[in-house]
N, C-alpha and C positions, 0 to 999 in steps of 0.2 A: 377771582377778584372778589373780595368781600366789600359790600357797600351798604350804607344805611341812609335812609331818607332823613334829612334835617328839616324839622318843622319849628316854626317860631309862631307862637300864638295860634296854633292849629293850622297854619298855612305852610305847605312845603316850599322851602326856599332854595334847596339844593341837595346834594348828596355828599356823604363823607366816604372816602375810599381809604382803606388801610394802606399806609406807606411806611413800611418797617414797623417801628413802635409807635408811630404817630398816625394822624388822620389828615388827608388832603381834602380840602373843601372845594367842590365844584358848584358854582351858583347856577340857578335856573330862573331866578327872579332878579329884576333890575336893581332893586334896592339892596341886594346882597352882593353885587358885583365888586364892590370895594375890597372884599376879602377872597374873591375867586382865586383858586390856585394856591392859596396859602396853606401851610402845614401847621397843625395844632396838636397839642398833647391829648386832648379829650373832646368829647361832644360838648361838654359844658363850656369849654374854652371857645369852641366854634360859635355856639349860641350867644355867648357873652360878646364876642367880637362883632357879630351881626347886630346885636342890640345896641352896642356903643355906636356903631356906624349909623343906625337909624336915628339915634338921639342927636348925633352930630348934624344929620340932614335936617331934622326938625328944628334945631336951634338956628341953623343958617337960613331957613325959610322964614323964620319969624321976624 
């Protein structure tokens, strides 16, 4: 099983595991749980989804 650590702003937030031609994201930090288990085409797509999720949480907290 091939896996990669997913970091956002220097902080590990989960791992990406190869799932056929895609990557499945497994979260290890609470703020990334909204995309836990989802399949993405690339690491960039995973990081983008986590960033969008974080922005959504920041807006709703304001």
